[in-house]
C-alpha positions in Angstrom: -11.2 -13.0 -12.6 -11.5 -10.1 -15.1 -12.1 -11.4 -18.6 -11.0 -14.9 -17.7 -12.9 -18.1 -18.2 -12.1 -20.4 -15.3 -13.3 -23.5 -17.1 -10.4 -24.7 -19.1 -10.0 -27.9 -21.3 -6.7 -29.6 -22.0 -7.0 -28.9 -25.7 -6.7 -25.1 -25.4 -8.9 -23.3 -28.0 -7.8 -21.8 -31.2 -4.1 -21.5 -30.8 -3.9 -22.8 -34.4 -0.2 -23.7 -34.3 -0.5 -26.7 -36.6 2.1 -27.0 -39.3 0.7 -28.8 -42.4 3.6 -28.0 -44.7 6.0 -31.0 -44.9 8.6 -29.0 -46.8 8.6 -26.4 -44.1 8.9 -29.1 -41.4 11.9 -30.5 -43.3 13.5 -27.1 -43.3 12.9 -26.6 -39.6 14.6 -29.9 -38.7 17.6 -29.8 -41.1 20.0 -30.0 -38.2 20.0 -33.7 -37.7 20.8 -35.6 -34.5 21.2 -32.8 -31.9 18.8 -30.3 -33.6 16.3 -32.7 -35.0 15.5 -33.8 -31.4 12.0 -35.2 -32.1 13.4 -37.9 -34.4 16.5 -38.9 -32.4 16.4 -42.6 -31.9 17.7 -44.7 -29.0 20.2 -46.4 -31.3 22.5 -43.7 -30.1 22.2 -45.0 -26.5 25.4 -45.1 -24.5 26.3 -46.6 -21.1 26.4 -43.1 -19.6 23.8 -42.2 -17.0 22.7 -38.9 -15.5 20.3 -38.8 -12.6 19.8 -42.5 -13.0 18.7 -42.4 -16.7 20.4 -43.4 -19.9 21.9 -40.7 -22.0 22.4 -40.8 -25.8 25.6 -39.8 -27.6 24.4 -36.2 -28.0 23.8 -35.8 -24.3 20.0 -36.2 -24.2 18.0 -38.6 -22.1 16.7 -41.6 -24.1 13.1 -42.7 -24.4 13.5 -44.5 -21.0 13.3 -41.1 -19.4 10.3 -39.9 -21.4 8.4 -43.1 -20.5 9.2 -42.5 -16.7 8.1 -38.8 -17.1 5.0 -39.6 -19.1 6.0 -37.1 -21.8 6.0 -37.7 -25.6 9.2 -39.2 -27.1 9.8 -36.1 -29.3 10.4 -34.0 -26.1 14.1 -34.7 -25.9 15.7 -33.3 -22.7 19.3 -32.4 -22.4 20.6 -34.4 -19.4 23.3 -32.1 -18.1 20.8 -29.2 -18.1 18.3 -31.2 -16.1 21.1 -32.1 -13.7 22.0 -28.5 -13.3 18.4 -27.7 -12.4 18.2 -30.4 -9.8 21.5 -29.3 -8.2 20.4 -25.7 -8.1 17.1 -26.4 -6.4 18.6 -28.8 -3.8 21.6 -26.6 -3.0 19.8 -23.3 -2.3 20.7 -21.8 1.1 17.0 -21.8 2.0 15.7 -24.8 0.2 12.4 -26.7 0.2 13.8 -29.9 -1.4 16.8 -32.1 -0.5 16.5 -34.3 -3.6 14.3 -34.3 -6.7 12.7 -37.0 -8.9 13.3 -35.1 -12.2 11.3 -37.4 -14.3 8.1 -37.1 -12.2 8.7 -33.4 -11.7 9.1 -32.7 -15.5 6.1 -34.9 -16.1 4.0 -32.7 -13.8 5.3 -29.6 -15.6 4.2 -31.2 -18.9 0.7 -31.8 -17.6 0.4 -28.1 -17.1 2.3 -27.0 -20.2 0.3 -29.2 -22.5 -2.9 -27.3 -21.5 -1.4 -24.0 -22.6 -0.4 -24.9 -26.1 -1.8 -26.6 -29.2 0.9 -29.2 -29.9 3.0 -28.3 -32.9 4.1 -31.0 -35.3 7.7 -29.8 -35.3 9.8 -27.4 -33.5 8.4 -24.3 -31.8 8.6 -21.2 -34.0 8.7 -17.6 -32.7 5.0 -17.3 -33.6 4.2 -20.5 -31.6 6.1 -19.1 -28.5 4.2 -15.8 -28.7 0.9 -17.7 -28.2 2.0 -19.1 -24.9 0.0 -17.1 -22.3 1.7 -14.6 -20.0 0.4 -16.3 -16.9 -2.0 -18.8 -15.5 -3.2 -20.5 -12.4 -3.4 -24.2 -11.7 -4.6 -26.6 -9.1 -1.7 -27.8 -6.9 -3.1 -31.3 -6.6 -4.5 -32.1 -10.0 -2.3 -29.7 -12.1 -5.5 -28.7 -13.9 -5.1 -25.2 -15.4 -8.0 -23.1 -14.0 -7.3 -19.6 -15.5 -5.2 -18.1 -18.3 -3.9 -14.5 -18.5 -2.7 -12.9 -21.7 -2.3 -9.3 -20.4 -0.4 -7.8 -17.6 -3.6 -6.1 -16.5 -5.5 -9.4 -16.2 -2.6 -11.0 -14.3 -2.4 -8.0 -11.9 -6.1 -8.2 -11.4 -5.8 -11.9 -10.5 -3.1 -11.0 -8.0 -5.4 -8.5 -6.3 -8.2 -11.1 -6.1 -6.0 -13.8 -4.6 -7.6 -15.5 -1.6 -6.3 -14.4 1.7 -4.8 -17.8 2.5 -1.4 -18.9 3.5 0.8 -20.7 0.9 0.0 -24.1 2.3 -3.7 -23.4 2.5 -4.2 -22.2 -1.0 -5.2 -25.0 -3.4 -4.2 -23.0 -6.5 -0.9 -21.6 -7.7 -0.8 -18.3 -9.7 2.1 -18.5 -12.1 4.0 -16.5 -14.8 5.2 -18.6 -17.8 8.4 -16.7 -18.6 8.9 -13.9 -16.1 11.2 -10.9 -16.6 13.2 -11.3 -13.4 16.0 -9.0 -14.6 13.8 -5.9 -14.8 14.7 -3.3 -12.2 11.2 -2.8 -10.7 9.3 -5.8 -9.2 6.2 -4.5 -11.0 7.9 -5.2 -14.3 8.6 -8.9 -13.5 5.1 -9.5 -14.9 6.2 -8.7 -18.4 6.5 -11.8 -20.6 10.1 -12.4 -21.4 10.9 -12.5 -25.1 13.8 -14.8 -24.4 12.3 -18.0 -22.9 15.7 -19.1 -21.6 16.5 -15.9 -19.8 14.4 -16.6 -16.6 16.6 -19.7 -16.0 19.9 -18.4 -17.3 21.4 -18.6 -13.8 20.9 -22.4 -13.9 22.3 -23.2 -17.3 19.8 -25.8 -18.6 21.7 -26.0 -21.9 19.8 -23.5 -24.0 22.2 -23.9 -27.0 21.4 -27.6 -27.3 17.8 -26.8 -27.9 18.1 -23.9 -30.4 18.2 -24.4 -34.2 20.0 -22.3 -36.8 16.7 -21.2 -38.3 15.5 -19.7 -35.0 13.2 -22.5 -33.9 13.4 -24.2 -30.6 12.9 -27.9 -29.9 9.9 -29.1 -28.0 12.1 -30.4 -25.1 13.8 -27.0 -24.9 10.6 -25.1 -24.6 9.3 -27.5 -21.9 12.5 -27.3 -19.9 12.7 -23.5 -20.2 9.1 -23.3 -19.1 9.7 -25.6 -16.0 13.0 -24.1 -15.0 12.1 -20.4 -15.5 8.4 -20.2 -14.4 7.3 -18.7 -11.2 5.4 -21.0 -8.9 7.2 -24.2 -9.9 7.5 -25.8 -6.4 4.1 -27.5 -6.3 5.2 -29.4 -9.5 8.4 -30.8 -8.0 8.4 -34.3 -6.6 11.1 -35.3 -4.1 12.2 -35.3 -0.5 11.2 -32.1 1.2 12.9 -30.2 4.0 10.8 -29.0 7.0 10.4 -25.7 5.1 9.0 -27.5 2.1 6.6 -29.4 4.4 5.5 -26.2 6.1 4.7 -24.7 2.7 2.7 -27.8 1.6 5.1 -29.1 -1.0 5.4 -32.6 0.4 3.0 -34.8 -1.7 3.1 -37.5 1.0 1.6 -35.3 3.6 -2.2 -34.6 4.0 -3.5 -31.1 4.4 -4.2 -31.9 8.1 -0.6 -33.0 8.7 0.7 -29.8 7.1 -1.7 -27.8 9.3 -0.5 -29.7 12.4 3.1 -28.9 11.7 2.5 -25.2 11.2 0.4 -25.2 14.4 3.3 -26.9 16.3 5.5 -23.9 15.5 2.8 -21.4 16.2 2.3 -22.9 19.6 6.0 -23.1 20.4 7.4 -19.7 19.3 11.1 -18.9 19.7 10.9 -15.3 21.1 14.3 -14.5 22.4 17.8 -14.4 21.0 20.1 -17.2 22.2 23.6 -16.3 21.1 23.7 -12.6 21.6 23.8 -12.0 17.8 20.4 -11.8 16.0 22.0 -12.7 12.7 23.3 -15.9 14.1 20.0 -16.7 15.8 18.1 -16.1 12.5 20.5 -18.3 10.6 20.3 -21.1 13.1 16.5 -21.2 13.0 16.4 -21.1 9.2 19.0 -23.9 9.0 16.8 -26.0 11.2 13.9 -25.6 8.8 16.0 -26.0 5.6 18.4 -28.8 6.5 16.2 -31.3 8.3 13.5 -33.5 6.6 12.5 -35.7 9.5 9.5 -34.1 11.4 10.2 -35.8 14.8 13.9 -34.8 14.7 12.9 -31.3 13.8 10.4 -31.0 16.7 13.1 -32.3 19.1 15.6 -29.8 18.0 13.1 -27.0 17.8 11.9 -27.6 21.4 15.6 -27.7 22.5 16.1 -24.3 20.8 12.9 -22.9 22.3 14.0 -24.0 25.9 17.3 -22.1 25.4 15.4 -19.1 24.1 13.0 -19.1 27.0 15.8 -19.3 29.5 17.5 -16.3 27.9 14.2 -14.6 27.9 14.1 -14.7 31.7 17.5 -13.1 31.8 16.4 -10.4 29.5 13.3 -9.7 31.4 15.3 -9.3 34.6 17.7 -6.9 32.9 14.7 -4.9 31.6 13.2 -4.7 35.1 16.5 -3.6 36.7 16.9 -1.0 34.0 13.4 0.4 34.7 14.2 0.6 38.4 17.4 2.6 37.7 15.5 4.9 35.2 12.7 5.4 37.7 15.2 6.3 40.5 17.0 8.8 38.2 13.7 10.4 37.2 12.7 10.8 40.8 16.0 12.5 41.8 15.8 14.8 38.8 12.3 16.0 39.5 12.1 19.8 39.9 15.3 20.4 38.0 15.1 22.3 34.7 15.8 20.0 31.9 17.3 21.1 28.5 15.0 20.6 25.5 15.4 17.4 23.7 13.8 16.4 20.4 11.3 13.5 20.5 13.0 10.3 19.5 11.4 7.0 18.6 12.3 4.2 20.9 12.3 0.4 20.2 10.2 -1.7 22.5 12.9 -4.4 22.4 16.3 -4.2 24.2 19.2 -4.4 21.9 22.7 -5.9 21.8 25.7 -3.9 20.7 25.3 -2.2 17.3 26.3 -4.6 14.6 25.6 -2.9 11.3 27.4 -5.5 9.2 25.3 -8.4 10.5 22.1 -6.3 10.2 22.8 -5.6 6.6 23.3 -9.3 6.1 19.9 -10.0 7.6 18.3 -7.3 5.5 19.7 -8.8 2.3 18.6 -12.3 3.4 15.0 -11.1 3.9 15.0 -9.0 0.7 16.2 -12.0 -1.4 14.6 -15.1 0.1 11.7 -13.6 2.0 10.7 -11.2 -0.7 6.9 -12.0 -0.5 4.4 -11.2 2.2 3.4 -14.9 2.5 6.9 -16.0 3.4 7.4 -13.2 5.8 4.2 -14.2 7.5 5.3 -17.8 7.7 8.6 -16.7 9.3 7.4 -14.1 11.7 3.8 -15.2 12.5 2.3 -11.9 11.6 0.4 -10.6 8.5 2.4 -8.5 6.0 1.0 -6.7 2.9 3.4 -6.3 0.0 3.7 -2.6 0.9 4.7 -3.5 4.4 7.8 -5.3 3.3 9.6 -2.1 2.6 8.6 -0.7 6.0 9.9 -4.0 7.6 13.3 -3.6 6.0 13.3 0.1 7.1 12.6 -1.2 10.6 15.6 -3.5 10.4 17.9 -0.7 9.4 16.8 1.4 12.4 16.9 -1.4 14.9 20.1 -3.4 14.8 20.4 -6.6 16.9 17.2 -7.0 18.9 17.2 -9.4 21.8 13.5 -10.2 21.3 13.2 -11.8 17.9 9.8 -13.4 18.3 10.0 -16.0 15.5 6.9 -18.1 15.4 7.0 -19.9 12.1 
């Protein structure tokens, strides 16, 4: 990596964020109870529980949660915001998790986060936040940070040097700390967001409960904003995975060989032909199978049933194609010798098509543009290698070829 030291210790060098001024600390934590989160005591405990953990009178998890997560007591987490995060991840249309152990997941996030900062004695100031690196990479198994990137140039260089591995084969995760998702151009996502809560604003993790009147942000707020807003968070999440999550290697109870075997099963049993006569419905049904089932054996059973239907329809399509070729050949023979009017050369799809259905095609395009916006995920879905530049061409192909009978979905 350009200008990057891959050897990284937990106590990250020379961030120098220590606050030795007690009077300044007292000023930073003047908003007691809710704002002075690091000193909140469990004497405020109530009988209320969120995600299975006790919540204090101000709406924050008690030390019971911190102990389960393995994070310091002064990292107070707003319970409703954590619940919103869990609900968001588990209710995505194309999800990798059906349920989440938020304590273990946030604990994993802290293992990474703690390597990127020099622990402040109080709340995080604007200066403290500015020292958090733009991006980094970490080992998916050990959560050890391996590289740190402060500039967009270095991060882009790291992207270009990424190993040519599929998601589930790559042992490391390249990550942005606080991405600028709302920028118009994808290339601008790499810019570090000046508002740490902006990347997760669509989830509502309770930003206002973490902010202080003097502009500082509590430790728990920075950690939660980091976890909810970062790119590449899935390897940190602990919980029940869907088949999609297992295929991508997010199930921590599966060995690498088991993940490889599951991917190989799909590769060896491709679903090549449309079943319903509507490519949008066929795509959706296949994606639902991967995103709504967790049990591998049940998935294999349903996948093979769908493949059998697909193969049967394939025989019908091949017969139709053969018959059409005979008709065309006969017409060409009868027309030989006749003068033909000039026709411009036109591109022709190799696949037969159903009736033109622009509305459904637009739906499929949007689905692919939003969920399958990366070359890795397109490769996983279609069983072929895509570069990032090819994705635009792929969407262009969809706009020119409406509802193809041959969909050839392999993974």
